[in-house]
ChimeraX commands (.cxc) that place a marker at each C-alpha (Angstrom):
marker #1 position 12.07,83.29,155.72 radius 0.5
marker #1 position 15.57,84.61,155.74 radius 0.5
marker #1 position 17.05,80.94,155.68 radius 0.5
marker #1 position 15.34,80.41,152.33 radius 0.5
marker #1 position 18.07,80.72,149.66 radius 0.5
marker #1 position 16.01,80.42,146.43 radius 0.5
marker #1 position 13.21,82.80,145.51 radius 0.5
marker #1 position 11.01,81.88,142.72 radius 0.5
marker #1 position 8.82,84.61,141.13 radius 0.5
marker #1 position 5.89,84.25,138.82 radius 0.5
marker #1 position 6.15,86.81,136.10 radius 0.5
marker #1 position 2.74,87.91,134.78 radius 0.5
marker #1 position 1.02,90.26,137.31 radius 0.5
marker #1 position 3.69,89.58,139.92 radius 0.5
marker #1 position 6.40,91.45,138.27 radius 0.5
marker #1 position 5.37,92.34,134.80 radius 0.5
marker #1 position 2.01,94.35,135.05 radius 0.5
marker #1 position 0.09,91.93,132.74 radius 0.5
marker #1 position -3.34,93.81,133.12 radius 0.5
marker #1 position -1.96,97.14,132.42 radius 0.5
marker #1 position 0.15,95.93,129.32 radius 0.5
marker #1 position -2.48,93.70,127.92 radius 0.5
marker #1 position -5.08,96.40,128.12 radius 0.5
marker #1 position -2.79,98.82,126.24 radius 0.5
marker #1 position -2.28,96.34,123.50 radius 0.5
marker #1 position -5.96,95.30,123.25 radius 0.5
marker #1 position -7.06,98.95,123.15 radius 0.5
marker #1 position -4.86,99.56,120.20 radius 0.5
marker #1 position -6.48,96.56,118.35 radius 0.5
marker #1 position -9.91,97.59,119.53 radius 0.5
marker #1 position -9.50,101.04,117.89 radius 0.5
marker #1 position -7.66,99.85,114.83 radius 0.5
marker #1 position -10.45,97.42,113.94 radius 0.5
marker #1 position -13.42,99.57,114.91 radius 0.5
marker #1 position -14.75,96.99,117.35 radius 0.5
marker #1 position -17.08,99.52,119.07 radius 0.5
marker #1 position -18.98,99.83,115.73 radius 0.5
marker #1 position -18.93,95.93,115.01 radius 0.5
marker #1 position -19.92,94.97,118.60 radius 0.5
marker #1 position -21.83,97.98,119.82 radius 0.5
marker #1 position -19.87,98.23,123.16 radius 0.5
marker #1 position -17.27,100.33,124.72 radius 0.5
marker #1 position -13.74,99.13,125.35 radius 0.5
marker #1 position -14.38,98.81,129.06 radius 0.5
marker #1 position -17.51,96.49,128.28 radius 0.5
marker #1 position -15.37,94.51,125.85 radius 0.5
marker #1 position -12.35,94.05,128.04 radius 0.5
marker #1 position -14.38,92.96,131.08 radius 0.5
marker #1 position -15.81,90.15,129.03 radius 0.5
marker #1 position -12.57,89.39,127.34 radius 0.5
marker #1 position -10.54,89.13,130.77 radius 0.5
marker #1 position -13.10,86.73,132.13 radius 0.5
marker #1 position -12.93,84.45,129.12 radius 0.5
marker #1 position -9.16,84.63,128.99 radius 0.5
marker #1 position -8.87,83.70,132.62 radius 0.5
marker #1 position -11.11,80.65,132.02 radius 0.5
marker #1 position -8.98,79.54,129.00 radius 0.5
marker #1 position -5.67,80.05,130.89 radius 0.5
marker #1 position -7.18,77.72,133.71 radius 0.5
marker #1 position -7.96,75.17,131.05 radius 0.5
marker #1 position -4.55,75.46,129.51 radius 0.5
marker #1 position -2.78,75.13,132.76 radius 0.5
marker #1 position -4.57,71.79,133.32 radius 0.5
marker #1 position -3.72,70.61,129.76 radius 0.5
marker #1 position -7.38,70.65,128.73 radius 0.5
marker #1 position -6.84,72.99,125.65 radius 0.5
marker #1 position -3.84,73.49,123.37 radius 0.5
marker #1 position -1.87,76.69,123.16 radius 0.5
marker #1 position -3.07,77.11,119.53 radius 0.5
marker #1 position -6.70,77.06,120.72 radius 0.5
marker #1 position -6.15,79.47,123.64 radius 0.5
marker #1 position -4.42,82.05,121.38 radius 0.5
marker #1 position -7.44,82.76,119.15 radius 0.5
marker #1 position -10.36,81.43,121.16 radius 0.5
marker #1 position -10.08,84.21,123.72 radius 0.5
marker #1 position -10.83,86.62,121.08 radius 0.5
marker #1 position -13.34,84.57,119.06 radius 0.5
marker #1 position -15.37,83.79,122.12 radius 0.5
marker #1 position -15.39,87.41,123.27 radius 0.5
marker #1 position -16.53,88.49,119.66 radius 0.5
marker #1 position -19.24,85.78,119.86 radius 0.5
marker #1 position -20.48,87.13,123.24 radius 0.5
marker #1 position -21.16,90.46,121.45 radius 0.5
marker #1 position -22.92,88.56,118.53 radius 0.5
marker #1 position -19.93,89.37,116.12 radius 0.5
marker #1 position -18.92,86.45,114.10 radius 0.5
marker #1 position -15.41,86.92,112.75 radius 0.5
marker #1 position -13.17,83.82,112.91 radius 0.5
marker #1 position -10.54,85.36,110.54 radius 0.5
marker #1 position -10.13,88.47,112.73 radius 0.5
marker #1 position -9.86,86.20,115.86 radius 0.5
marker #1 position -6.84,84.59,114.29 radius 0.5
marker #1 position -5.45,87.91,113.22 radius 0.5
marker #1 position -5.76,89.36,116.76 radius 0.5
marker #1 position -4.03,86.17,118.03 radius 0.5
marker #1 position -0.96,87.12,115.99 radius 0.5
marker #1 position -0.99,90.81,116.39 radius 0.5
marker #1 position -1.60,90.72,120.18 radius 0.5
marker #1 position 1.47,88.52,120.73 radius 0.5
marker #1 position 3.47,91.03,118.47 radius 0.5
marker #1 position 2.33,94.05,120.52 radius 0.5
marker #1 position 1.84,93.19,124.15 radius 0.5
marker #1 position 5.25,91.66,125.16 radius 0.5
marker #1 position 6.96,94.98,124.21 radius 0.5
marker #1 position 4.97,96.83,126.79 radius 0.5
marker #1 position 7.09,97.64,129.78 radius 0.5
marker #1 position 4.81,98.53,132.66 radius 0.5
marker #1 position 6.04,96.63,135.89 radius 0.5
marker #1 position 4.13,95.83,139.06 radius 0.5
marker #1 position 4.72,98.74,141.43 radius 0.5
marker #1 position 7.92,98.31,143.36 radius 0.5
marker #1 position 9.25,95.37,141.24 radius 0.5
marker #1 position 12.61,96.81,140.12 radius 0.5
marker #1 position 13.39,98.17,143.70 radius 0.5
marker #1 position 12.66,94.88,145.29 radius 0.5
marker #1 position 14.89,92.99,142.87 radius 0.5
marker #1 position 17.77,95.21,143.41 radius 0.5
marker #1 position 17.20,94.84,147.23 radius 0.5
marker #1 position 16.96,90.97,147.04 radius 0.5
marker #1 position 19.70,90.17,144.34 radius 0.5
marker #1 position 22.72,90.57,146.52 radius 0.5
marker #1 position 21.61,87.93,149.18 radius 0.5
marker #1 position 19.30,85.54,147.44 radius 0.5
marker #1 position 19.25,83.41,144.25 radius 0.5
marker #1 position 16.39,84.61,142.19 radius 0.5
marker #1 position 14.46,82.48,139.65 radius 0.5
marker #1 position 11.37,82.81,137.46 radius 0.5
marker #1 position 8.70,80.10,136.96 radius 0.5
marker #1 position 6.03,81.17,134.47 radius 0.5
marker #1 position 3.23,79.44,132.59 radius 0.5
marker #1 position 3.36,81.96,129.83 radius 0.5
marker #1 position 4.44,81.28,126.16 radius 0.5
marker #1 position 8.12,81.17,125.56 radius 0.5
marker #1 position 8.14,83.42,122.54 radius 0.5
marker #1 position 6.57,86.43,124.46 radius 0.5
marker #1 position 7.98,85.77,128.07 radius 0.5
marker #1 position 11.54,86.04,126.78 radius 0.5
marker #1 position 10.72,89.49,125.16 radius 0.5
marker #1 position 9.03,90.78,128.25 radius 0.5
marker #1 position 12.06,89.86,130.30 radius 0.5
marker #1 position 14.41,91.63,127.99 radius 0.5
marker #1 position 12.41,94.62,127.24 radius 0.5
marker #1 position 11.74,95.41,130.91 radius 0.5
marker #1 position 15.55,94.75,131.79 radius 0.5
marker #1 position 14.51,91.93,134.10 radius 0.5
marker #1 position 16.60,89.13,132.74 radius 0.5
marker #1 position 19.87,90.01,134.60 radius 0.5
marker #1 position 18.28,89.46,137.91 radius 0.5
marker #1 position 17.49,85.79,137.48 radius 0.5
marker #1 position 19.74,82.83,137.57 radius 0.5
marker #1 position 17.10,80.49,136.18 radius 0.5
marker #1 position 14.04,81.09,134.01 radius 0.5
marker #1 position 11.74,78.14,133.82 radius 0.5
marker #1 position 8.89,78.55,131.20 radius 0.5
marker #1 position 6.40,75.77,131.43 radius 0.5
marker #1 position 5.89,75.45,127.74 radius 0.5
marker #1 position 9.57,74.35,127.32 radius 0.5
marker #1 position 9.09,71.41,129.66 radius 0.5
marker #1 position 5.66,70.27,128.93 radius 0.5
marker #1 position 4.42,70.79,132.47 radius 0.5
marker #1 position 2.82,73.80,134.07 radius 0.5
marker #1 position 1.93,75.19,137.47 radius 0.5
marker #1 position 0.29,73.94,139.74 radius 0.5
marker #1 position 1.68,70.51,138.77 radius 0.5
marker #1 position 4.09,69.41,141.40 radius 0.5
marker #1 position 6.43,68.27,138.66 radius 0.5
marker #1 position 7.47,71.79,137.60 radius 0.5
marker #1 position 8.46,72.56,141.23 radius 0.5
marker #1 position 10.54,69.49,141.37 radius 0.5
marker #1 position 12.10,70.39,138.07 radius 0.5
marker #1 position 12.83,73.80,139.44 radius 0.5
marker #1 position 14.74,72.13,142.33 radius 0.5
marker #1 position 16.73,70.06,139.86 radius 0.5
marker #1 position 17.75,73.04,137.69 radius 0.5
marker #1 position 18.70,75.15,140.59 radius 0.5
marker #1 position 20.29,72.35,142.76 radius 0.5
marker #1 position 18.00,73.33,145.69 radius 0.5
marker #1 position 15.88,71.50,148.14 radius 0.5
marker #1 position 12.26,72.21,149.12 radius 0.5
marker #1 position 13.07,73.83,152.43 radius 0.5
marker #1 position 15.24,76.45,150.70 radius 0.5
marker #1 position 12.48,77.53,148.24 radius 0.5
marker #1 position 9.80,80.18,148.33 radius 0.5
marker #1 position 7.28,80.82,145.51 radius 0.5
marker #1 position 6.04,84.34,145.14 radius 0.5
marker #1 position 3.00,84.90,142.77 radius 0.5
marker #1 position -0.50,86.30,142.22 radius 0.5
marker #1 position -2.32,83.05,141.30 radius 0.5
marker #1 position -3.68,81.28,144.35 radius 0.5
marker #1 position -3.96,77.84,142.61 radius 0.5
marker #1 position -1.01,77.83,140.21 radius 0.5
marker #1 position 1.64,79.53,142.30 radius 0.5
marker #1 position 0.56,79.08,145.95 radius 0.5
marker #1 position -1.20,75.74,146.14 radius 0.5
marker #1 position 1.21,74.35,143.59 radius 0.5
marker #1 position 4.16,75.40,145.74 radius 0.5
marker #1 position 2.60,74.15,149.01 radius 0.5
marker #1 position 1.97,70.82,147.34 radius 0.5
marker #1 position 5.71,70.64,146.61 radius 0.5
marker #1 position 6.52,71.32,150.35 radius 0.5
marker #1 position 7.68,74.97,149.51 radius 0.5
marker #1 position 6.91,78.21,151.43 radius 0.5
marker #1 position 4.61,80.46,149.32 radius 0.5
marker #1 position 3.69,84.14,149.36 radius 0.5
marker #1 position 0.52,85.30,147.56 radius 0.5
marker #1 position 0.54,88.73,146.10 radius 0.5
marker #1 position -3.01,89.97,145.77 radius 0.5
marker #1 position -5.18,92.90,146.75 radius 0.5
marker #1 position -7.30,90.95,149.01 radius 0.5
marker #1 position -6.75,87.60,150.86 radius 0.5
marker #1 position -8.55,84.89,148.91 radius 0.5
marker #1 position -8.47,82.08,151.59 radius 0.5
marker #1 position -8.43,81.67,155.25 radius 0.5
marker #1 position -5.60,79.07,155.05 radius 0.5
marker #1 position -2.63,79.76,157.25 radius 0.5
marker #1 position -0.23,77.77,155.14 radius 0.5
marker #1 position 1.04,80.86,153.18 radius 0.5
marker #1 position 1.80,84.50,153.62 radius 0.5
marker #1 position -0.42,87.13,151.96 radius 0.5
marker #1 position 0.91,90.45,150.91 radius 0.5
marker #1 position -0.78,93.38,148.93 radius 0.5
marker #1 position 2.42,95.12,147.63 radius 0.5
marker #1 position 5.72,93.73,146.61 radius 0.5
marker #1 position 7.54,96.12,149.01 radius 0.5
marker #1 position 6.25,94.07,151.91 radius 0.5
marker #1 position 8.56,91.30,150.96 radius 0.5
marker #1 position 11.45,93.27,152.39 radius 0.5
marker #1 position 10.14,92.55,155.82 radius 0.5
marker #1 position 10.49,88.86,155.30 radius 0.5
marker #1 position 13.98,88.75,153.63 radius 0.5
marker link #1:1,2 radius 0.2
marker link #1:2,3 radius 0.2
marker link #1:3,4 radius 0.2
marker link #1:4,5 radius 0.2
marker link #1:5,6 radius 0.2
marker link #1:6,7 radius 0.2
marker link #1:7,8 radius 0.2
marker link #1:8,9 radius 0.2
marker link #1:9,10 radius 0.2
marker link #1:10,11 radius 0.2
marker link #1:11,12 radius 0.2
marker link #1:12,13 radius 0.2
marker link #1:13,14 radius 0.2
marker link #1:14,15 radius 0.2
marker link #1:15,16 radius 0.2
marker link #1:16,17 radius 0.2
marker link #1:17,18 radius 0.2
marker link #1:18,19 radius 0.2
marker link #1:19,20 radius 0.2
marker link #1:20,21 radius 0.2
marker link #1:21,22 radius 0.2
marker link #1:22,23 radius 0.2
marker link #1:23,24 radius 0.2
marker link #1:24,25 radius 0.2
marker link #1:25,26 radius 0.2
marker link #1:26,27 radius 0.2
marker link #1:27,28 radius 0.2
marker link #1:28,29 radius 0.2
marker link #1:29,30 radius 0.2
marker link #1:30,31 radius 0.2
marker link #1:31,32 radius 0.2
marker link #1:32,33 radius 0.2
marker link #1:33,34 radius 0.2
marker link #1:34,35 radius 0.2
marker link #1:35,36 radius 0.2
marker link #1:36,37 radius 0.2
marker link #1:37,38 radius 0.2
marker link #1:38,39 radius 0.2
marker link #1:39,40 radius 0.2
marker link #1:40,41 radius 0.2
marker link #1:41,42 radius 0.2
marker link #1:42,43 radius 0.2
marker link #1:43,44 radius 0.2
marker link #1:44,45 radius 0.2
marker link #1:45,46 radius 0.2
marker link #1:46,47 radius 0.2
marker link #1:47,48 radius 0.2
marker link #1:48,49 radius 0.2
marker link #1:49,50 radius 0.2
marker link #1:50,51 radius 0.2
marker link #1:51,52 radius 0.2
marker link #1:52,53 radius 0.2
marker link #1:53,54 radius 0.2
marker link #1:54,55 radius 0.2
marker link #1:55,56 radius 0.2
marker link #1:56,57 radius 0.2
marker link #1:57,58 radius 0.2
marker link #1:58,59 radius 0.2
marker link #1:59,60 radius 0.2
marker link #1:60,61 radius 0.2
marker link #1:61,62 radius 0.2
marker link #1:62,63 radius 0.2
marker link #1:63,64 radius 0.2
marker link #1:64,65 radius 0.2
marker link #1:65,66 radius 0.2
marker link #1:66,67 radius 0.2
marker link #1:67,68 radius 0.2
marker link #1:68,69 radius 0.2
marker link #1:69,70 radius 0.2
marker link #1:70,71 radius 0.2
marker link #1:71,72 radius 0.2
marker link #1:72,73 radius 0.2
marker link #1:73,74 radius 0.2
marker link #1:74,75 radius 0.2
marker link #1:75,76 radius 0.2
marker link #1:76,77 radius 0.2
marker link #1:77,78 radius 0.2
marker link #1:78,79 radius 0.2
marker link #1:79,80 radius 0.2
marker link #1:80,81 radius 0.2
marker link #1:81,82 radius 0.2
marker link #1:82,83 radius 0.2
marker link #1:83,84 radius 0.2
marker link #1:84,85 radius 0.2
marker link #1:85,86 radius 0.2
marker link #1:86,87 radius 0.2
marker link #1:87,88 radius 0.2
marker link #1:88,89 radius 0.2
marker link #1:89,90 radius 0.2
marker link #1:90,91 radius 0.2
marker link #1:91,92 radius 0.2
marker link #1:92,93 radius 0.2
marker link #1:93,94 radius 0.2
marker link #1:94,95 radius 0.2
marker link #1:95,96 radius 0.2
marker link #1:96,97 radius 0.2
marker link #1:97,98 radius 0.2
marker link #1:98,99 radius 0.2
marker link #1:99,100 radius 0.2
marker link #1:100,101 radius 0.2
marker link #1:101,102 radius 0.2
marker link #1:102,103 radius 0.2
marker link #1:103,104 radius 0.2
marker link #1:104,105 radius 0.2
marker link #1:105,106 radius 0.2
marker link #1:106,107 radius 0.2
marker link #1:107,108 radius 0.2
marker link #1:108,109 radius 0.2
marker link #1:109,110 radius 0.2
marker link #1:110,111 radius 0.2
marker link #1:111,112 radius 0.2
marker link #1:112,113 radius 0.2
marker link #1:113,114 radius 0.2
marker link #1:114,115 radius 0.2
marker link #1:115,116 radius 0.2
marker link #1:116,117 radius 0.2
marker link #1:117,118 radius 0.2
marker link #1:118,119 radius 0.2
marker link #1:119,120 radius 0.2
marker link #1:120,121 radius 0.2
marker link #1:121,122 radius 0.2
marker link #1:122,123 radius 0.2
marker link #1:123,124 radius 0.2
marker link #1:124,125 radius 0.2
marker link #1:125,126 radius 0.2
marker link #1:126,127 radius 0.2
marker link #1:127,128 radius 0.2
marker link #1:128,129 radius 0.2
marker link #1:129,130 radius 0.2
marker link #1:130,131 radius 0.2
marker link #1:131,132 radius 0.2
marker link #1:132,133 radius 0.2
marker link #1:133,134 radius 0.2
marker link #1:134,135 radius 0.2
marker link #1:135,136 radius 0.2
marker link #1:136,137 radius 0.2
marker link #1:137,138 radius 0.2
marker link #1:138,139 radius 0.2
marker link #1:139,140 radius 0.2
marker link #1:140,141 radius 0.2
marker link #1:141,142 radius 0.2
marker link #1:142,143 radius 0.2
marker link #1:143,144 radius 0.2
marker link #1:144,145 radius 0.2
marker link #1:145,146 radius 0.2
marker link #1:146,147 radius 0.2
marker link #1:147,148 radius 0.2
marker link #1:148,149 radius 0.2
marker link #1:149,150 radius 0.2
marker link #1:150,151 radius 0.2
marker link #1:151,152 radius 0.2
marker link #1:152,153 radius 0.2
marker link #1:153,154 radius 0.2
marker link #1:154,155 radius 0.2
marker link #1:155,156 radius 0.2
marker link #1:156,157 radius 0.2
marker link #1:157,158 radius 0.2
marker link #1:158,159 radius 0.2
marker link #1:159,160 radius 0.2
marker link #1:160,161 radius 0.2
marker link #1:161,162 radius 0.2
marker link #1:162,163 radius 0.2
marker link #1:163,164 radius 0.2
marker link #1:164,165 radius 0.2
marker link #1:165,166 radius 0.2
marker link #1:166,167 radius 0.2
marker link #1:167,168 radius 0.2
marker link #1:168,169 radius 0.2
marker link #1:169,170 radius 0.2
marker link #1:170,171 radius 0.2
marker link #1:171,172 radius 0.2
marker link #1:172,173 radius 0.2
marker link #1:173,174 radius 0.2
marker link #1:174,175 radius 0.2
marker link #1:175,176 radius 0.2
marker link #1:176,177 radius 0.2
marker link #1:177,178 radius 0.2
marker link #1:178,179 radius 0.2
marker link #1:179,180 radius 0.2
marker link #1:180,181 radius 0.2
marker link #1:181,182 radius 0.2
marker link #1:182,183 radius 0.2
marker link #1:183,184 radius 0.2
marker link #1:184,185 radius 0.2
marker link #1:185,186 radius 0.2
marker link #1:186,187 radius 0.2
marker link #1:187,188 radius 0.2
marker link #1:188,189 radius 0.2
marker link #1:189,190 radius 0.2
marker link #1:190,191 radius 0.2
marker link #1:191,192 radius 0.2
marker link #1:192,193 radius 0.2
marker link #1:193,194 radius 0.2
marker link #1:194,195 radius 0.2
marker link #1:195,196 radius 0.2
marker link #1:196,197 radius 0.2
marker link #1:197,198 radius 0.2
marker link #1:198,199 radius 0.2
marker link #1:199,200 radius 0.2
marker link #1:200,201 radius 0.2
marker link #1:201,202 radius 0.2
marker link #1:202,203 radius 0.2
marker link #1:203,204 radius 0.2
marker link #1:204,205 radius 0.2
marker link #1:205,206 radius 0.2
marker link #1:206,207 radius 0.2
marker link #1:207,208 radius 0.2
marker link #1:208,209 radius 0.2
marker link #1:209,210 radius 0.2
marker link #1:210,211 radius 0.2
marker link #1:211,212 radius 0.2
marker link #1:212,213 radius 0.2
marker link #1:213,214 radius 0.2
marker link #1:214,215 radius 0.2
marker link #1:215,216 radius 0.2
marker link #1:216,217 radius 0.2
marker link #1:217,218 radius 0.2
marker link #1:218,219 radius 0.2
marker link #1:219,220 radius 0.2
marker link #1:220,221 radius 0.2
marker link #1:221,222 radius 0.2
marker link #1:222,223 radius 0.2
marker link #1:223,224 radius 0.2
marker link #1:224,225 radius 0.2
marker link #1:225,226 radius 0.2
marker link #1:226,227 radius 0.2
marker link #1:227,228 radius 0.2
marker link #1:228,229 radius 0.2
marker link #1:229,230 radius 0.2
view
């Protein structure tokens, strides 16, 4: 791996701790709007259902099956509906408020900052993210991540998302790199790993448990493990 010059990181749940930051923001909204009384459930019950719905909608969005505007409020509307709470207006309000709160949270995945300091002197570091531009920019600035990266590719700006091969080819154009110089590091098996492999890149999957028996990519459980490869 040491001959790979360009390291591309996913942002959410690879460097920026999406789960922790998102839960903090949603807990604030949950309490402010007394959702426990309206839905008759605890926050843990609520967030479990929400995260499952949100994941499904993001999968649809990455394959261009739903629009950004739908994703933003449907994840809340469908969660409310699951608990027999019909409130479309509140779903739209949460869509706005959540995006005002969550990107300002600054929890990083364990070891992220130390790893970036370690890699920066010897590698060209880049971001490829499927997130929304207006929030991804804030996350990078708030967490002081921006200076580490030469190129930040946000799918929304280019009309193509991971795992589409086109976004990896675009990344090569923007960074003046070739496939055998590139490594994708991310937590999403389909978007990050299979997408990168389809573009003839190397790929490293960050996940607590290995999700596949394929030998085409490397699996790690902690970011610090990357130091042994670079």
